[in-house]
VOPAGU-2260 file (C-alpha; in pm, 1 decimal, decimal comma):
REM VOPAGU-2260
SITE   aa  ch    i         X         Y         Z
SITE  MET   A    0    9964,2   10162,8    2635,1
SITE  ALA   A    1    9783,6    9964,7    2835,0
SITE  LYS   A    2   10009,0    9734,0    2887,6
SITE  PRO   A    3   10270,2    9935,2    3048,0
SITE  ARG   A    4   10023,9   10128,7    3270,6
SITE  MET   A    5    9887,9    9781,2    3375,6
SITE  THR   A    6   10244,0    9670,8    3482,9
SITE  ARG   A    7   10299,0   10000,2    3667,5
SITE  VAL   A    8    9998,5    9966,1    3850,3
SITE  LEU   A    9   10079,8    9611,9    3945,3
SITE  ALA   A   10   10440,6    9702,9    4038,4
SITE  SER   A   11   10271,7    9985,4    4273,3
SITE  ALA   A   12   10042,2    9689,5    4443,0
SITE  ALA   A   13   10337,8    9477,6    4474,1
SITE  ALA   A   14   10545,0    9720,1    4644,2
SITE  LEU   A   15   10269,5    9831,0    4865,1
SITE  LEU   A   16   10239,1    9469,2    4966,2
SITE  VAL   A   17   10581,4    9439,1    5039,9
SITE  ALA   A   18   10571,1    9745,2    5226,5
SITE  THR   A   19   10241,9    9631,1    5444,9
SITE  SER   A   20   10435,5    9319,9    5507,0
SITE  THR   A   21   10719,0    9421,6    5647,3
SITE  ALA   A   22   10523,9    9714,8    5848,5
SITE  CYS   A   23   10340,9    9408,9    5991,7
SITE  ALA   A   24   10629,9    9172,9    6069,2
SITE  ALA   A   25   10653,5    9074,6    6442,1
SITE  PRO   A   26   11018,7    9212,9    6555,2
SITE  GLY   A   27   11131,8    8854,7    6611,2
SITE  ASP   A   28   11022,6    8732,3    6272,0
SITE  SER   A   29   11322,6    8581,8    6082,2
SITE  SER   A   30   11320,5    8860,5    5812,8
SITE  SER   A   31   11440,7    9100,0    6126,7
SITE  GLU   A   32   11637,1    8872,2    6323,2
SITE  THR   A   33   11959,7    9112,3    6228,8
SITE  GLY   A   34   11787,3    9393,6    6359,0
SITE  SER   A   35   11779,2    9770,8    6198,5
SITE  SER   A   36   12091,6    9946,4    6160,9
SITE  ASP   A   37   11908,5   10297,1    6314,8
SITE  GLY   A   38   11677,7   10403,4    6517,0
SITE  PRO   A   39   11605,8   10357,9    6908,6
SITE  ILE   A   40   11548,0   10015,1    7023,4
SITE  LYS   A   41   11229,4    9950,4    7178,0
SITE  ILE   A   42   11217,7    9746,3    7464,4
SITE  ALA   A   43   10878,3    9662,4    7725,4
SITE  VAL   A   44   10874,5    9685,4    8095,5
SITE  VAL   A   45   10589,6    9534,5    8195,4
SITE  ASN   A   46   10469,7    9538,7    8585,9
SITE  ALA   A   47   10191,0    9632,9    8804,5
SITE  GLN   A   48   10168,5    9999,3    8836,7
SITE  SER   A   49    9850,9    9995,5    8985,0
SITE  GLY   A   50    9703,6    9780,3    9252,8
SITE  GLN   A   51    9794,6    9569,0    9558,8
SITE  LEU   A   52   10153,9    9494,6    9330,7
SITE  SER   A   53   10201,2    9836,8    9198,6
SITE  SER   A   54   10544,9    9871,6    9451,4
SITE  LEU   A   55   10719,9    9598,2    9287,4
SITE  GLY   A   56   10614,2    9744,4    8968,0
SITE  GLN   A   57   10748,2   10088,2    9090,6
SITE  TRP   A   58   11042,6    9926,8    9191,9
SITE  GLU   A   59   11130,6    9748,6    8861,0
SITE  TRP   A   60   11071,5   10017,5    8603,5
SITE  LYS   A   61   11293,7   10206,7    8838,5
SITE  GLY   A   62   11562,0    9990,1    8835,4
SITE  ALA   A   63   11519,8    9887,6    8459,8
SITE  LYS   A   64   11549,5   10283,1    8381,4
SITE  LEU   A   65   11839,7   10346,8    8562,8
SITE  ALA   A   66   12016,7   10062,2    8383,6
SITE  ALA   A   67   11900,3   10218,1    8029,6
SITE  ASP   A   68   11976,9   10564,9    8124,4
SITE  GLU   A   69   12355,9   10527,7    8197,6
SITE  TRP   A   70   12361,3   10286,0    7885,7
SITE  ASN   A   71   12209,2   10597,6    7677,3
SITE  GLU   A   72   12462,8   10852,9    7854,0
SITE  LYS   A   73   12745,2   10615,5    7753,2
SITE  GLY   A   74   12592,7   10590,5    7384,9
SITE  GLY   A   75   12361,0   10319,1    7351,4
SITE  ILE   A   76   12387,8   10034,5    7189,4
SITE  ASP   A   77   12632,4   10102,2    6899,5
SITE  GLY   A   78   12511,8   10468,1    6860,1
SITE  ARG   A   79   12143,7   10338,0    6882,1
SITE  LYS   A   80   11958,6   10485,8    7198,5
SITE  ILE   A   81   11744,5   10254,6    7403,6
SITE  GLN   A   82   11376,9   10348,1    7446,0
SITE  LEU   A   83   11200,5   10245,8    7745,7
SITE  GLU   A   84   10827,2   10195,7    7752,7
SITE  LEU   A   85   10605,7   10086,4    8052,8
SITE  PHE   A   86   10329,5    9909,7    8037,9
SITE  ASP   A   87   10094,0    9826,8    8348,0
SITE  ASP   A   88    9985,4    9475,5    8378,2
SITE  THR   A   89    9792,2    9556,8    8736,7
SITE  GLY   A   90    9917,4    9246,2    8835,5
SITE  ASP   A   91    9616,9    9055,8    8639,2
SITE  PRO   A   92    9699,8    8771,2    8383,2
SITE  THR   A   93    9420,4    8864,8    8174,3
SITE  VAL   A   94    9586,4    9226,0    8137,3
SITE  GLY   A   95    9917,5    9083,5    8081,6
SITE  THR   A   96    9808,7    8872,9    7760,7
SITE  ASN   A   97    9670,8    9213,4    7625,1
SITE  VAL   A   98   10008,8    9364,2    7695,0
SITE  ALA   A   99   10167,7    9102,5    7537,9
SITE  ARG   A  100   10003,0    9149,5    7233,7
SITE  LYS   A  101   10034,2    9490,7    7199,7
SITE  ILE   A  102   10393,5    9452,0    7241,9
SITE  ALA   A  103   10435,1    9208,4    6979,2
SITE  SER   A  104   10245,0    9417,4    6707,2
SITE  GLU   A  105   10433,7    9764,4    6790,8
SITE  GLY   A  106   10796,7    9682,7    6758,7
SITE  PHE   A  107   10968,3    9577,7    7086,5
SITE  VAL   A  108   11239,6    9355,9    7030,3
SITE  ALA   A  109   11245,4    9267,4    7419,0
SITE  MET   A  110   11060,9    9262,9    7756,5
SITE  ILE   A  111   11178,8    9327,9    8081,8
SITE  GLY   A  112   10918,8    9202,9    8391,5
SITE  THR   A  113   10720,4    9106,8    8508,5
SITE  ALA   A  114   10711,6    9067,8    8906,9
SITE  GLU   A  115   10421,5    8857,2    8911,7
SITE  SER   A  116   10451,1    8510,1    8821,5
SITE  ALA   A  117   10099,4    8447,6    8725,2
SITE  VAL   A  118   10119,1    8731,3    8455,3
SITE  THR   A  119   10455,0    8574,6    8332,3
SITE  VAL   A  120   10313,8    8249,6    8276,3
SITE  ALA   A  121   10005,7    8410,1    8093,6
SITE  MET   A  122   10251,5    8643,0    7878,7
SITE  ILE   A  123   10488,9    8362,1    7775,0
SITE  PRO   A  124   10289,7    8193,5    7457,8
SITE  ILE   A  125   10247,9    8527,9    7295,8
SITE  LEU   A  126   10592,4    8653,5    7345,4
SITE  GLN   A  127   10703,9    8299,9    7238,9
SITE  GLN   A  128   10527,1    8281,3    6936,4
SITE  SER   A  129   10641,4    8662,6    6868,4
SITE  LYS   A  130   10997,1    8571,1    6930,4
SITE  ILE   A  131   11035,8    8822,2    7216,7
SITE  PRO   A  132   11286,6    8739,9    7466,1
SITE  ASN   A  133   11139,5    8823,0    7810,0
SITE  ILE   A  134   11381,1    8826,6    8140,9
SITE  THR   A  135   11103,0    8792,1    8413,9
SITE  SER   A  136   11140,3    8863,3    8778,8
SITE  GLY   A  137   10892,8    8601,7    8872,0
SITE  GLN   A  138   11035,3    8305,8    9078,0
SITE  SER   A  139   10767,5    8031,2    9015,6
SITE  PRO   A  140   10918,1    7743,3    8856,9
SITE  ALA   A  141   10578,9    7739,8    8657,5
SITE  ILE   A  142   10756,1    7981,2    8434,5
SITE  ALA   A  143   11034,0    7744,8    8356,0
SITE  ALA   A  144   10804,2    7471,9    8319,0
SITE  ILE   A  145   10652,1    7594,4    7982,6
SITE  LYS   A  146   11007,6    7559,4    7795,8
SITE  SER   A  147   10997,1    7845,2    7619,9
SITE  PRO   A  148   11347,7    7963,5    7454,9
SITE  PHE   A  149   11219,9    8304,6    7512,0
SITE  ALA   A  150   11177,2    8321,3    7918,1
SITE  PHE   A  151   11480,7    8414,3    8100,3
SITE  TYR   A  152   11432,0    8455,3    8500,1
SITE  ASN   A  153   11674,1    8742,3    8645,5
SITE  GLY   A  154   11675,8    8602,3    8996,1
SITE  PRO   A  155   11634,8    8246,1    9098,6
SITE  THR   A  156   11309,9    8005,0    9115,4
SITE  SER   A  157   11147,5    7964,1    9439,2
SITE  THR   A  158   11336,3    7577,3    9457,2
SITE  THR   A  159   11629,0    7794,2    9539,3
SITE  TYR   A  160   11503,4    7992,5    9735,2
SITE  ASP   A  161   11316,7    7716,4    9984,9
SITE  GLU   A  162   11595,6    7526,6    9960,1
SITE  THR   A  163   11859,9    7737,7   10137,0
SITE  LEU   A  164   11569,6    7789,3   10380,5
SITE  ALA   A  165   11504,4    7471,1   10461,2
SITE  ARG   A  166   11883,8    7387,4   10464,3
SITE  TYR   A  167   11910,2    7712,0   10739,7
SITE  LEU   A  168   11598,7    7619,3   10942,8
SITE  VAL   A  169   11576,7    7233,8   10982,2
SITE  ASP   A  170   11947,8    7141,2   10907,2
SITE  GLU   A  171   12131,9    7442,4   11113,9
SITE  LYS   A  172   11885,2    7538,8   11309,1
SITE  GLY   A  173   11693,0    7186,8   11398,4
SITE  LEU   A  174   11309,3    7352,9   11350,4
SITE  GLU   A  175   11149,1    7057,9   11268,8
SITE  LYS   A  176   10784,3    7145,7   11360,4
SITE  VAL   A  177   10697,1    7369,7   11037,6
SITE  ALA   A  178   10369,7    7506,7   10959,9
SITE  LEU   A  179   10263,4    7656,0   10621,5
SITE  ILE   A  180   10027,4    7912,5   10494,7
SITE  THR   A  181   10091,3    8013,8   10161,6
SITE  ASN   A  182    9834,7    8165,5    9852,7
SITE  ASN   A  183    9657,5    8038,4    9603,4
SITE  GLY   A  184    9832,0    8212,6    9315,3
SITE  SER   A  185   10116,0    8144,9    9108,9
SITE  TYR   A  186   10418,3    8245,4    9352,2
SITE  GLY   A  187   10213,9    8077,5    9666,0
SITE  LYS   A  188   10171,2    7750,9    9451,9
SITE  GLY   A  189   10563,1    7758,4    9371,9
SITE  GLU   A  190   10665,6    7858,9    9699,6
SITE  ARG   A  191   10469,9    7555,8    9876,2
SITE  GLU   A  192   10532,4    7300,4    9657,5
SITE  ALA   A  193   10916,3    7399,9    9656,6
SITE  PHE   A  194   10943,0    7428,4   10054,3
SITE  THR   A  195   10740,3    7104,3   10080,7
SITE  ALA   A  196   10984,4    6946,6    9858,7
SITE  ALA   A  197   11242,8    7037,3   10048,0
SITE  LEU   A  198   11138,2    6964,3   10357,2
SITE  ALA   A  199   11055,2    6612,3   10227,7
SITE  SER   A  200   11363,5    6552,0   10130,4
SITE  ARG   A  201   11451,2    6580,6   10510,8
SITE  GLY   A  202   11169,6    6353,7   10562,8
SITE  ILE   A  203   10975,1    6609,9   10749,5
SITE  LYS   A  204   10623,1    6680,0   10639,3
SITE  PRO   A  205   10464,6    6986,3   10801,9
SITE  VAL   A  206   10220,4    6996,5   11112,2
SITE  GLU   A  207    9968,4    7262,6   10941,9
SITE  ASP   A  208    9941,1    7303,2   10584,6
SITE  ARG   A  209    9682,5    7596,7   10502,7
SITE  VAL   A  210    9583,6    7771,6   10139,0
SITE  VAL   A  211    9466,3    8106,8   10136,7
SITE  THR   A  212    9288,5    8306,5    9844,5
SITE  THR   A  213    9567,8    8575,1    9700,4
SITE  ASP   A  214    9295,1    8865,9    9784,8
SITE  GLN   A  215    9230,5    8716,7   10123,9
SITE  LYS   A  216    9238,2    8978,5   10423,6
SITE  ASP   A  217    9105,7    8811,1   10721,3
SITE  PHE   A  218    9360,7    8528,6   10801,3
SITE  SER   A  219    9209,0    8424,1   11180,6
SITE  ALA   A  220    9061,5    8080,5   11086,3
SITE  ALA   A  221    9396,3    7953,6   10936,6
SITE  LEU   A  222    9642,9    8133,8   11192,9
SITE  THR   A  223    9417,7    7953,8   11479,7
SITE  SER   A  224    9448,9    7613,2   11349,0
SITE  ILE   A  225    9818,9    7672,4   11293,2
SITE  ARG   A  226    9881,6    7789,7   11634,1
SITE  GLN   A  227    9688,1    7487,6   11763,2
SITE  LYS   A  228    9953,5    7307,1   11665,4
SITE  ALA   A  229   10218,0    7502,1   11812,8
SITE  PRO   A  230   10434,7    7477,6   11545,3
SITE  ASP   A  231   10820,0    7578,0   11606,6
SITE  VAL   A  232   10825,5    7804,9   11283,3
SITE  LEU   A  233   10586,2    7960,8   11029,8
SITE  PHE   A  234   10663,2    7964,0   10684,9
SITE  VAL   A  235   10440,1    8231,9   10485,5
SITE  GLY   A  236   10435,0    8206,9   10072,2
SITE  ALA   A  237   10278,7    8504,2    9977,5
SITE  GLU   A  238   10334,8    8872,0    9818,8
SITE  GLU   A  239   10473,6    9163,9    9998,6
SITE  VAL   A  240   10123,2    9308,7   10130,5
SITE  GLU   A  241    9978,0    8962,1   10192,5
SITE  ALA   A  242   10234,0    8830,5   10378,8
SITE  GLY   A  243   10273,2    9133,3   10612,4
SITE  LEU   A  244    9885,5    9073,1   10685,8
SITE  ILE   A  245    9943,3    8734,0   10795,1
SITE  VAL   A  246   10229,9    8803,9   11003,7
SITE  LYS   A  247   10038,2    9073,7   11187,6
SITE  GLN   A  248    9769,1    8864,1   11246,1
SITE  ALA   A  249    9958,6    8552,6   11377,9
SITE  ARG   A  250   10118,4    8811,5   11618,3
SITE  GLU   A  251    9768,5    8965,4   11723,9
SITE  LEU   A  252    9651,3    8636,7   11747,9
SITE  GLY   A  253    9967,7    8531,1   11986,2
SITE  ILE   A  254   10162,9    8341,5   11754,0
SITE  THR   A  255   10541,8    8400,0   11862,8
SITE  VAL   A  256   10763,5    8160,3   11648,5
SITE  PRO   A  257   10979,7    8254,1   11394,2
SITE  ILE   A  258   10861,4    8375,5   11057,1
SITE  ALA   A  259   11020,1    8249,3   10746,7
SITE  GLY   A  260   10997,9    8291,1   10343,7
SITE  ALA   A  261   11122,1    8433,2   10032,8
SITE  ALA   A  262   11253,5    8757,9    9906,0
SITE  PRO   A  263   10862,6    8940,6    9933,0
SITE  MET   A  264   10943,4    8959,8   10366,9
SITE  GLY   A  265   11249,1    9133,7   10261,5
SITE  THR   A  266   11118,9    9399,5   10137,8
SITE  PRO   A  267   10976,2    9760,5   10263,4
SITE  VAL   A  268   10643,1    9687,4   10200,8
SITE  TYR   A  269   10631,6    9385,2   10372,3
SITE  LEU   A  270   10768,6    9550,1   10695,5
SITE  THR   A  271   10559,7    9836,9   10684,8
SITE  THR   A  272   10224,4    9635,2   10655,0
SITE  ALA   A  273   10358,3    9361,9   10913,7
SITE  GLY   A  274   10449,3    9640,9   11164,6
SITE  THR   A  275   10801,1    9662,3   11247,3
SITE  ALA   A  276   10773,1    9460,6   11568,4
SITE  ASN   A  277   10536,6    9207,4   11441,7
SITE  ALA   A  278   10809,3    9157,2   11142,7
SITE  GLU   A  279   11138,4    9156,0   11413,8
SITE  GLY   A  280   11306,5    8840,9   11365,9
SITE  THR   A  281   11158,0    8713,8   11021,6
SITE  ILE   A  282   11425,7    8486,5   10820,5
SITE  VAL   A  283   11420,1    8541,4   10479,8
SITE  SER   A  284   11619,5    8393,6   10182,1
SITE  SER   A  285   11721,6    8618,6    9930,0
SITE  PRO   A  286   12001,4    8677,7    9649,3
SITE  TYR   A  287   12002,2    9033,6    9736,2
SITE  LEU   A  288   12024,8    9124,7   10139,4
SITE  SER   A  289   12093,5    9491,6   10105,1
SITE  ASN   A  290   12298,3    9718,2    9955,2
SITE  ASP   A  291   12582,0    9734,4   10129,6
SITE  THR   A  292   12701,5    9387,4   10096,1
SITE  SER   A  293   12961,2    9481,5    9790,2
SITE  GLU   A  294   13115,8    9763,3    9593,8
SITE  ALA   A  295   12882,3    9701,0    9316,0
SITE  SER   A  296   12517,4    9670,3    9531,0
SITE  ARG   A  297   12673,6   10044,4    9639,1
SITE  ALA   A  298   12725,3   10181,0    9374,9
SITE  PHE   A  299   12350,0   10076,0    9238,7
SITE  ALA   A  300   12214,4   10213,0    9579,6
SITE  LYS   A  301   12386,2   10532,2    9529,1
SITE  ALA   A  302   12293,1   10576,9    9164,8
SITE  TYR   A  303   11950,4   10470,1    9201,2
SITE  GLN   A  304   11909,5   10715,8    9534,4
SITE  SER   A  305   12035,4   10986,2    9332,5
SITE  ALA   A  306   11798,1   10926,9    9039,8
SITE  HIS   A  307   11484,4   10813,4    9240,7
SITE  ASN   A  308   11546,0   10986,2    9562,1
SITE  GLU   A  309   11458,9   10633,0    9754,1
SITE  GLU   A  310   11658,5   10373,3    9906,3
SITE  ALA   A  311   11710,8   10049,5    9625,9
SITE  GLU   A  312   11583,2    9729,9    9719,5
SITE  LEU   A  313   11548,7    9367,9    9590,0
SITE  HIS   A  314   11309,0    9395,5    9298,6
SITE  GLY   A  315   11492,5    9757,0    9154,9
SITE  ALA   A  316   11816,7    9553,2    9189,8
SITE  LYS   A  317   11699,7    9260,9    8992,9
SITE  ALA   A  318   11556,8    9528,7    8719,6
SITE  TYR   A  319   11895,4    9657,4    8686,5
SITE  ASP   A  320   12065,2    9302,3    8621,3
SITE  GLY   A  321   11793,9    9155,4    8404,8
SITE  ALA   A  322   11788,6    9517,1    8195,6
SITE  ASN   A  323   12159,4    9491,0    8169,3
SITE  ILE   A  324   12191,1    9144,3    8063,3
SITE  VAL   A  325   11935,3    9198,0    7772,9
SITE  PHE   A  326   12138,9    9575,3    7682,0
SITE  THR   A  327   12459,8    9334,6    7691,0
SITE  ALA   A  328   12286,9    9058,8    7441,4
SITE  LEU   A  329   12186,1    9337,5    7228,2
SITE  LYS   A  330   12565,7    9475,9    7195,5
SITE  ASP   A  331   12708,9    9141,5    7188,9
SITE  SER   A  332   12453,2    9025,4    6889,8
SITE  ASP   A  333   12535,8    9351,9    6696,2
SITE  GLY   A  334   12167,1    9449,3    6764,1
SITE  ALA   A  335   12005,4    9124,8    6700,1
SITE  THR   A  336   11635,2    9022,9    6755,9
SITE  GLY   A  337   11416,6    8720,7    6812,3
SITE  GLN   A  338   11609,9    8375,2    6819,3
SITE  LYS   A  339   11961,9    8516,6    6740,4
SITE  LEU   A  340   11877,5    8753,4    7065,2
SITE  ALA   A  341   11748,0    8509,7    7273,1
SITE  ASP   A  342   12051,0    8277,7    7222,0
SITE  ALA   A  343   12278,3    8564,2    7308,9
SITE  ILE   A  344   12082,4    8602,7    7628,9
SITE  ARG   A  345   12131,3    8242,0    7695,4
SITE  ALA   A  346   12511,6    8295,8    7630,7
SITE  THR   A  347   12538,4    8608,7    7829,5
SITE  LYS   A  348   12738,7    8553,5    8124,8
SITE  TYR   A  349   12714,2    8854,3    8319,7
SITE  PRO   A  350   12853,6    8985,0    8678,3
SITE  GLY   A  351   12508,8    9082,4    8872,6
SITE  LEU   A  352   12412,8    9281,1    9166,4
SITE  LEU   A  353   12247,8    8908,1    9253,3
SITE  GLY   A  354   12530,3    8712,3    9185,4
SITE  ASP   A  355   12718,4    8582,1    8856,5
SITE  PHE   A  356   12467,1    8507,4    8598,1
SITE  GLU   A  357   12519,5    8146,1    8373,6
SITE  PHE   A  358   12173,2    8050,5    8202,2
SITE  ASP   A  359   12097,2    7740,7    8178,6
SITE  GLU   A  360   11829,2    7539,4    7964,1
SITE  SER   A  361   11530,5    7643,8    8150,4
SITE  GLY   A  362   11638,5    8008,0    8173,0
SITE  VAL   A  363   11759,0    8033,2    8513,2
SITE  GLY   A  364   12086,5    8267,5    8596,0
SITE  ILE   A  365   12141,4    8232,9    8948,2
SITE  HIS   A  366   12133,2    7916,3    9185,8
SITE  ALA   A  367   12187,6    8029,1    9488,8
SITE  THR   A  368   12045,2    8276,4    9761,0
SITE  SER   A  369   12143,4    8415,6   10141,6
SITE  ILE   A  370   11977,6    8410,9   10461,5
SITE  GLY   A  371   11898,4    8733,8   10621,9
SITE  VAL   A  372   11714,9    8806,5   10944,6
SITE  ILE   A  373   11480,5    9161,6   11004,7
SITE  LYS   A  374   11661,3    9321,4   11312,2
SITE  SER   A  375   11541,4    9671,2   11419,7
SITE  GLY   A  376   11395,5    9716,6   11098,8
SITE  LYS   A  377   11646,5    9631,2   10871,6
SITE  LEU   A  378   11731,7    9304,9   10670,0
SITE  VAL   A  379   12073,8    9176,2   10798,1
SITE  ALA   A  380   12301,1    8887,7   10683,8
SITE  GLU   A  381   12297,2    8635,3   10902,3
SITE  PRO   A  382   12652,7    8494,2   10988,8
SITE  SER   A  383   12689,2    8149,0   10771,4
SITE  SER   A  384   12791,3    7869,1   11075,3
């Protein structure tokens, strides 16, 4: 009788081992790449919900949630509901890596976010190892430089933003005495490198190039030096709040030349921080200038207003596009995960709010921006010449 009993014990142990291995498997493991046929599809949304960058994170969450709600109202993906879960990275790369480990261990098939390039860069190695596709709102070229097959942008990189800006400022307006003030974070570094490269291709060297820290509040020393160089235009490469503080202090110090920068300077937080009068005339390179540029943007803005009781803006639109791309790829791949889902995202051609997405090998899907100018507290399209 001992032998049958031992056989049953070994069989039970083997079954337990299989169950444990299945439960612990990362969502992107090859054993699960065809996905599950039932139950909700778990997708993580990661962004700052606290700290200086929390406004970006809250906009992104609302944009992604709107997209998920719309899909779920229509039956989800092949009858399965989309289950979004929000994680607060606080804008800190260390927190972001801890969040990435949590996502990798809890059955999430994809991640939307973050808006902070430094956090995205920190999270990518863990997400890549776990085969979890990530569509980020960061714009630093450092994200593409990692060459992860699981990392995608839901907007242009700094290279595109700043080439458009240089073309407008230098080629069209003839402003060749350019001063820069950027921060030393991933976003600021990406902006500085991209914009100086765009200037260099035109034979221009900045008359002043000042770098500040991401947590700096007093910019008087850098701005005084810039004022002494009498530039034609001041380029600011910093996130919304810091950019607003820089511009406010620049105006207080008597710097009256045009201010220029990328997408953060077209947001309500920048406008509020800088002050409407100080922000007037700011030149912005962005793929989404307003909620009134097309029928699609007007429909999105109306739905966003109805869902969240506030006006939509760029970051919400980016997350909405990114979420829709992930959902479309899931539907087209019959709920695949891991490498198969990443391949489906790369193959997705999506007519988005920011433009027509078509992903290249670097994970970039949008390759153009437009120029807008802040007038009377509103970002409006600058007529092309």
